[in-house]
TIVO-2410 file (N, C-alpha, C; in nm, 3 decimals):
# residues 116
REC num residu      c1      c2      c3 atome chaine
REC   1      X   9.610   8.845   9.344     N      A
REC   1      X   9.529   8.961   9.372    CA      A
REC   1      X   9.593   9.043   9.483     C      A
REC   2      X   9.576   9.169   9.474     N      A
REC   2      X   9.622   9.257   9.580    CA      A
REC   2      X   9.507   9.283   9.674     C      A
REC   3      X   9.537   9.304   9.801     N      A
REC   3      X   9.430   9.337   9.894    CA      A
REC   3      X   9.375   9.475   9.863     C      A
REC   4      X   9.257   9.502   9.910     N      A
REC   4      X   9.203   9.636   9.894    CA      A
REC   4      X   9.286   9.730   9.980     C      A
REC   5      X   9.346   9.829   9.920     N      A
REC   5      X   9.431   9.922   9.994    CA      A
REC   5      X   9.341  10.022  10.064     C      A
REC   6      X   9.343  10.019  10.196     N      A
REC   6      X   9.253  10.102  10.274    CA      A
REC   6      X   9.329  10.215  10.340     C      A
REC   7      X   9.255  10.319  10.371     N      A
REC   7      X   9.303  10.422  10.461    CA      A
REC   7      X   9.427  10.497  10.417     C      A
REC   8      X   9.430  10.547  10.296     N      A
REC   8      X   9.545  10.627  10.253    CA      A
REC   8      X   9.548  10.755  10.336     C      A
REC   9      X   9.667  10.787  10.388     N      A
REC   9      X   9.680  10.907  10.472    CA      A
REC   9      X   9.793  10.995  10.423     C      A
REC  10      X   9.764  11.121  10.412     N      A
REC  10      X   9.864  11.223  10.383    CA      A
REC  10      X   9.827  11.346  10.463     C      A
REC  11      X   9.921  11.401  10.539     N      A
REC  11      X   9.894  11.518  10.623    CA      A
REC  11      X   9.933  11.643  10.547     C      A
REC  12      X   9.834  11.725  10.516     N      A
REC  12      X   9.858  11.849  10.443    CA      A
REC  12      X   9.855  11.967  10.539     C      A
REC  13      X   9.923  12.073  10.501     N      A
REC  13      X   9.915  12.195  10.581    CA      A
REC  13      X   9.777  12.258  10.557     C      A
REC  14      X   9.725  12.336  10.652     N      A
REC  14      X   9.587  12.388  10.642    CA      A
REC  14      X   9.561  12.473  10.519     C      A
REC  15      X   9.660  12.546  10.468     N      A
REC  15      X   9.638  12.637  10.354    CA      A
REC  15      X   9.676  12.575  10.220     C      A
REC  16      X   9.712  12.449  10.220     N      A
REC  16      X   9.759  12.384  10.099    CA      A
REC  16      X   9.642  12.345  10.010     C      A
REC  17      X   9.648  12.383   9.882     N      A
REC  17      X   9.545  12.345   9.784    CA      A
REC  17      X   9.608  12.250   9.684     C      A
REC  18      X   9.554  12.129   9.676     N      A
REC  18      X   9.612  12.032   9.584    CA      A
REC  18      X   9.512  11.919   9.559     C      A
REC  19      X   9.543  11.838   9.461     N      A
REC  19      X   9.471  11.715   9.435    CA      A
REC  19      X   9.574  11.604   9.427     C      A
REC  20      X   9.538  11.485   9.471     N      A
REC  20      X   9.629  11.372   9.464    CA      A
REC  20      X   9.579  11.276   9.358     C      A
REC  21      X   9.664  11.247   9.261     N      A
REC  21      X   9.630  11.153   9.155    CA      A
REC  21      X   9.689  11.017   9.188     C      A
REC  22      X   9.604  10.919   9.218     N      A
REC  22      X   9.655  10.789   9.260    CA      A
REC  22      X   9.551  10.683   9.225     C      A
REC  23      X   9.595  10.576   9.166     N      A
REC  23      X   9.507  10.462   9.140    CA      A
REC  23      X   9.570  10.341   9.207     C      A
REC  24      X   9.492  10.272   9.288     N      A
REC  24      X   9.544  10.151   9.350    CA      A
REC  24      X   9.548  10.040   9.245     C      A
REC  25      X   9.624   9.938   9.275     N      A
REC  25      X   9.634   9.823   9.185    CA      A
REC  25      X   9.495   9.762   9.163     C      A
REC  26      X   9.414   9.760   9.269     N      A
REC  26      X   9.279   9.704   9.256    CA      A
REC  26      X   9.198   9.777   9.150     C      A
REC  27      X   9.206   9.909   9.149     N      A
REC  27      X   9.130   9.988   9.051    CA      A
REC  27      X   9.174   9.953   8.910     C      A
REC  28      X   9.303   9.940   8.890     N      A
REC  28      X   9.356   9.909   8.757    CA      A
REC  28      X   9.315   9.767   8.715     C      A
REC  29      X   9.337   9.668   8.802     N      A
REC  29      X   9.306   9.530   8.766    CA      A
REC  29      X   9.157   9.505   8.751     C      A
REC  30      X   9.074   9.579   8.825     N      A
REC  30      X   8.929   9.564   8.812    CA      A
REC  30      X   8.876   9.611   8.678     C      A
REC  31      X   8.955   9.687   8.604     N      A
REC  31      X   8.914   9.737   8.472    CA      A
REC  31      X   8.940   9.637   8.360     C      A
REC  32      X   9.008   9.529   8.391     N      A
REC  32      X   9.039   9.428   8.289    CA      A
REC  32      X   8.911   9.352   8.256     C      A
REC  33      X   8.874   9.352   8.128     N      A
REC  33      X   8.749   9.289   8.086    CA      A
REC  33      X   8.751   9.138   8.109     C      A
REC  34      X   8.863   9.072   8.079     N      A
REC  34      X   8.874   8.928   8.094    CA      A
REC  34      X   8.996   8.897   8.181     C      A
REC  35      X   8.976   8.884   8.314     N      A
REC  35      X   9.091   8.862   8.404    CA      A
REC  35      X   9.172   8.737   8.372     C      A
REC  36      X   9.114   8.640   8.301     N      A
REC  36      X   9.188   8.518   8.268    CA      A
REC  36      X   9.297   8.544   8.164     C      A
REC  37      X   9.294   8.660   8.103     N      A
REC  37      X   9.399   8.694   8.007    CA      A
REC  37      X   9.520   8.758   8.074     C      A
REC  38      X   9.510   8.786   8.203     N      A
REC  38      X   9.624   8.839   8.276    CA      A
REC  38      X   9.726   8.726   8.294     C      A
REC  39      X   9.850   8.754   8.272     N      A
REC  39      X   9.952   8.650   8.276    CA      A
REC  39      X  10.046   8.668   8.395     C      A
REC  40      X   9.988   8.680   8.513     N      A
REC  40      X  10.068   8.689   8.635    CA      A
REC  40      X  10.084   8.547   8.689     C      A
REC  41      X  10.192   8.481   8.658     N      A
REC  41      X  10.204   8.342   8.699    CA      A
REC  41      X  10.239   8.326   8.846     C      A
REC  42      X  10.290   8.430   8.910     N      A
REC  42      X  10.332   8.419   9.050    CA      A
REC  42      X  10.251   8.505   9.146     C      A
REC  43      X  10.150   8.574   9.097     N      A
REC  43      X  10.075   8.665   9.184    CA      A
REC  43      X   9.977   8.585   9.269     C      A
REC  44      X   9.977   8.613   9.400     N      A
REC  44      X   9.884   8.546   9.490    CA      A
REC  44      X   9.815   8.648   9.578     C      A
REC  45      X   9.706   8.608   9.637     N      A
REC  45      X   9.631   8.691   9.728    CA      A
REC  45      X   9.699   8.684   9.864     C      A
REC  46      X   9.745   8.798   9.916     N      A
REC  46      X   9.815   8.794  10.045    CA      A
REC  46      X   9.720   8.776  10.162     C      A
REC  47      X   9.592   8.775  10.136     N      A
REC  47      X   9.494   8.737  10.239    CA      A
REC  47      X   9.492   8.587  10.261     C      A
REC  48      X   9.546   8.510  10.167     N      A
REC  48      X   9.539   8.364  10.169    CA      A
REC  48      X   9.672   8.307  10.221     C      A
REC  49      X   9.679   8.281  10.351     N      A
REC  49      X   9.804   8.233  10.413    CA      A
REC  49      X   9.846   8.099  10.354     C      A
REC  50      X   9.750   8.013  10.323     N      A
REC  50      X   9.785   7.883  10.262    CA      A
REC  50      X   9.856   7.904  10.128     C      A
REC  51      X   9.805   7.997  10.046     N      A
REC  51      X   9.868   8.024   9.917    CA      A
REC  51      X  10.008   8.083   9.937     C      A
REC  52      X  10.023   8.166  10.037     N      A
REC  52      X  10.155   8.223  10.067    CA      A
REC  52      X  10.252   8.112  10.103     C      A
REC  53      X  10.207   8.023  10.188     N      A
REC  53      X  10.296   7.913  10.231    CA      A
REC  53      X  10.329   7.817  10.117     C      A
REC  54      X  10.236   7.796  10.025     N      A
REC  54      X  10.261   7.708   9.911    CA      A
REC  54      X  10.353   7.772   9.807     C      A
REC  55      X  10.364   7.903   9.812     N      A
REC  55      X  10.447   7.973   9.712    CA      A
REC  55      X  10.594   7.940   9.735     C      A
REC  56      X  10.676   7.975   9.637     N      A
REC  56      X  10.820   7.952   9.650    CA      A
REC  56      X  10.890   8.069   9.719     C      A
REC  57      X  10.811   8.165   9.765     N      A
REC  57      X  10.868   8.283   9.831    CA      A
REC  57      X  10.915   8.249   9.972     C      A
REC  58      X  11.019   8.317  10.014     N      A
REC  58      X  11.071   8.301  10.149    CA      A
REC  58      X  11.034   8.419  10.239     C      A
REC  59      X  11.002   8.534  10.177     N      A
REC  59      X  10.975   8.655  10.254    CA      A
REC  59      X  10.854   8.728  10.198     C      A
REC  60      X  10.788   8.802  10.285     N      A
REC  60      X  10.685   8.898  10.246    CA      A
REC  60      X  10.739   9.034  10.285     C      A
REC  61      X  10.737   9.127  10.190     N      A
REC  61      X  10.782   9.263  10.216    CA      A
REC  61      X  10.663   9.356  10.197     C      A
REC  62      X  10.626   9.426  10.303     N      A
REC  62      X  10.517   9.524  10.296    CA      A
REC  62      X  10.579   9.663  10.290     C      A
REC  63      X  10.545   9.738  10.188     N      A
REC  63      X  10.592   9.876  10.174    CA      A
REC  63      X  10.491   9.967  10.243     C      A
REC  64      X  10.537  10.047  10.336     N      A
REC  64      X  10.449  10.131  10.415    CA      A
REC  64      X  10.399  10.254  10.339     C      A
REC  65      X  10.474  10.297  10.240     N      A
REC  65      X  10.439  10.417  10.165    CA      A
REC  65      X  10.433  10.388  10.016     C      A
REC  66      X  10.345  10.459   9.948     N      A
REC  66      X  10.334  10.453   9.804    CA      A
REC  66      X  10.350  10.596   9.754     C      A
REC  67      X  10.421  10.614   9.646     N      A
REC  67      X  10.435  10.749   9.592    CA      A
REC  67      X  10.312  10.785   9.511     C      A
REC  68      X  10.261  10.905   9.532     N      A
REC  68      X  10.143  10.953   9.459    CA      A
REC  68      X  10.179  11.085   9.393     C      A
REC  69      X  10.105  11.120   9.292     N      A
REC  69      X  10.124  11.246   9.222    CA      A
REC  69      X  10.043  11.354   9.292     C      A
REC  70      X  10.108  11.460   9.331     N      A
REC  70      X  10.042  11.574   9.397    CA      A
REC  70      X  10.031  11.686   9.295     C      A
REC  71      X   9.909  11.725   9.262     N      A
REC  71      X   9.884  11.826   9.159    CA      A
REC  71      X   9.842  11.955   9.228     C      A
REC  72      X   9.923  12.059   9.212     N      A
REC  72      X   9.897  12.188   9.274    CA      A
REC  72      X   9.870  12.290   9.165     C      A
REC  73      X   9.813  12.407   9.197     N      A
REC  73      X   9.781  12.506   9.092    CA      A
REC  73      X   9.901  12.546   9.007     C      A
REC  74      X  10.021  12.551   9.064     N      A
REC  74      X  10.136  12.601   8.990    CA      A
REC  74      X  10.241  12.496   8.955     C      A
REC  75      X  10.226  12.372   9.006     N      A
REC  75      X  10.328  12.270   8.978    CA      A
REC  75      X  10.277  12.131   9.019     C      A
REC  76      X  10.358  12.030   8.988     N      A
REC  76      X  10.329  11.894   9.031    CA      A
REC  76      X  10.447  11.843   9.111     C      A
REC  77      X  10.420  11.749   9.199     N      A
REC  77      X  10.524  11.693   9.284    CA      A
REC  77      X  10.481  11.550   9.319     C      A
REC  78      X  10.565  11.477   9.386     N      A
REC  78      X  10.525  11.346   9.437    CA      A
REC  78      X  10.524  11.352   9.589     C      A
REC  79      X  10.437  11.273   9.648     N      A
REC  79      X  10.428  11.267   9.793    CA      A
REC  79      X  10.418  11.122   9.836     C      A
REC  80      X  10.471  11.090   9.953     N      A
REC  80      X  10.451  10.955  10.006    CA      A
REC  80      X  10.315  10.945  10.075     C      A
REC  81      X  10.241  10.841  10.042     N      A
REC  81      X  10.110  10.817  10.103    CA      A
REC  81      X  10.119  10.687  10.182     C      A
REC  82      X  10.078  10.693  10.307     N      A
REC  82      X  10.083  10.576  10.394    CA      A
REC  82      X   9.950  10.503  10.389     C      A
REC  83      X   9.954  10.370  10.379     N      A
REC  83      X   9.833  10.290  10.375    CA      A
REC  83      X   9.812  10.216  10.506     C      A
REC  84      X   9.694  10.234  10.565     N      A
REC  84      X   9.661  10.163  10.689    CA      A
REC  84      X   9.655  10.012  10.669     C      A
REC  85      X   9.637   9.966  10.544     N      A
REC  85      X   9.633   9.822  10.520    CA      A
REC  85      X   9.764   9.756  10.559     C      A
REC  86      X   9.875   9.829  10.557     N      A
REC  86      X  10.004   9.775  10.600    CA      A
REC  86      X   9.996   9.737  10.748     C      A
REC  87      X   9.932   9.820  10.828     N      A
REC  87      X   9.916   9.790  10.970    CA      A
REC  87      X   9.834   9.662  10.987     C      A
REC  88      X   9.726   9.652  10.913     N      A
REC  88      X   9.641   9.532  10.919    CA      A
REC  88      X   9.721   9.407  10.886     C      A
REC  89      X   9.791   9.408  10.771     N      A
REC  89      X   9.865   9.288  10.729    CA      A
REC  89      X   9.986   9.262  10.817     C      A
REC  90      X  10.053   9.366  10.864     N      A
REC  90      X  10.168   9.344  10.953    CA      A
REC  90      X  10.121   9.278  11.083     C      A
REC  91      X  10.010   9.324  11.138     N      A
REC  91      X   9.956   9.261  11.260    CA      A
REC  91      X   9.917   9.115  11.233     C      A
REC  92      X   9.853   9.091  11.119     N      A
REC  92      X   9.811   8.956  11.082    CA      A
REC  92      X   9.933   8.864  11.064     C      A
REC  93      X  10.035   8.912  10.993     N      A
REC  93      X  10.153   8.829  10.968    CA      A
REC  93      X  10.235   8.808  11.094     C      A
REC  94      X  10.229   8.901  11.188     N      A
REC  94      X  10.296   8.878  11.318    CA      A
REC  94      X  10.233   8.758  11.388     C      A
REC  95      X  10.100   8.749  11.382     N      A
REC  95      X  10.031   8.635  11.445    CA      A
REC  95      X  10.060   8.505  11.371     C      A
REC  96      X  10.068   8.511  11.239     N      A
REC  96      X  10.085   8.390  11.158    CA      A
REC  96      X  10.231   8.346  11.148     C      A
REC  97      X  10.322   8.440  11.120     N      A
REC  97      X  10.462   8.407  11.093    CA      A
REC  97      X  10.559   8.447  11.204     C      A
REC  98      X  10.511   8.516  11.306     N      A
REC  98      X  10.599   8.561  11.413    CA      A
REC  98      X  10.649   8.702  11.387     C      A
REC  99      X  10.745   8.746  11.466     N      A
REC  99      X  10.793   8.884  11.452    CA      A
REC  99      X  10.863   8.906  11.318     C      A
REC 100      X  10.862   9.029  11.269     N      A
REC 100      X  10.931   9.058  11.143    CA      A
REC 100      X  11.080   9.032  11.155     C      A
REC 101      X  11.141   8.993  11.044     N      A
REC 101      X  11.286   8.976  11.041    CA      A
REC 101      X  11.355   9.110  11.019     C      A
REC 102      X  11.280   9.207  10.967     N      A
REC 102      X  11.333   9.342  10.949    CA      A
REC 102      X  11.217   9.439  10.944     C      A
REC 103      X  11.238   9.556  11.004     N      A
REC 103      X  11.139   9.663  10.993    CA      A
REC 103      X  11.210   9.796  11.011     C      A
REC 104      X  11.174   9.892  10.926     N      A
REC 104      X  11.220  10.028  10.944    CA      A
REC 104      X  11.104  10.121  10.910     C      A
REC 105      X  11.131  10.246  10.885     N      A
REC 105      X  11.023  10.341  10.858    CA      A
REC 105      X  10.957  10.320  10.722     C      A
REC 106      X  11.021  10.243  10.633     N      A
REC 106      X  10.970  10.225  10.497    CA      A
REC 106      X  10.906  10.089  10.470     C      A
REC 107      X  10.961   9.983  10.529     N      A
REC 107      X  10.914   9.847  10.499    CA      A
REC 107      X  10.907   9.764  10.626     C      A
REC 108      X  10.833   9.654  10.617     N      A
REC 108      X  10.834   9.551  10.721    CA      A
REC 108      X  10.841   9.417  10.648     C      A
REC 109      X  10.932   9.327  10.693     N      A
REC 109      X  10.958   9.200  10.624    CA      A
REC 109      X  10.935   9.083  10.717     C      A
REC 110      X  10.865   8.983  10.667     N      A
REC 110      X  10.838   8.860  10.743    CA      A
REC 110      X  10.895   8.741  10.669     C      A
REC 111      X  10.952   8.646  10.743     N      A
REC 111      X  10.995   8.518  10.685    CA      A
REC 111      X  10.871   8.428  10.679     C      A
REC 112      X  10.849   8.369  10.565     N      A
REC 112      X  10.733   8.281  10.548    CA      A
REC 112      X  10.768   8.145  10.604     C      A
REC 113      X  10.693   8.102  10.703     N      A
REC 113      X  10.712   7.968  10.758    CA      A
REC 113      X  10.630   7.871  10.674     C      A
REC 114      X  10.692   7.763  10.634     N      A
REC 114      X  10.627   7.662  10.549    CA      A
REC 114      X  10.559   7.559  10.637     C      A
REC 115      X  10.453   7.496  10.586     N      A
REC 115      X  10.389   7.389  10.663    CA      A
REC 115      X  10.482   7.271  10.680     C      A
REC 116      X  10.468   7.202  10.789     N      A
REC 116      X  10.553   7.084  10.817    CA      A
REC 116      X  10.516   6.969  10.727     C      A
***
């Protein structure tokens, strides 16, 4: 499961008229009538640190921006949308796994520490 993506932010100019077309993964997966028919064999809830540690993954990569469709009266474009949930999970993973092994303006990466 994906966490609920909170706090999408995009800074528009005051005179800009547009609509943003974006569906989070939660919205899409919540529409599945029978979730047991989904065949994601490796998908885990990143809220569950125990599940993360039990996984065969060595790293968690959080993408700070998601591309969204920007619909304007005369054209369409894509825009980067920043999710505040990245801040929440990055802070949480810093406490659980320690400092990130890599971070830049686009991503933050943590090494998953396994239980002893």
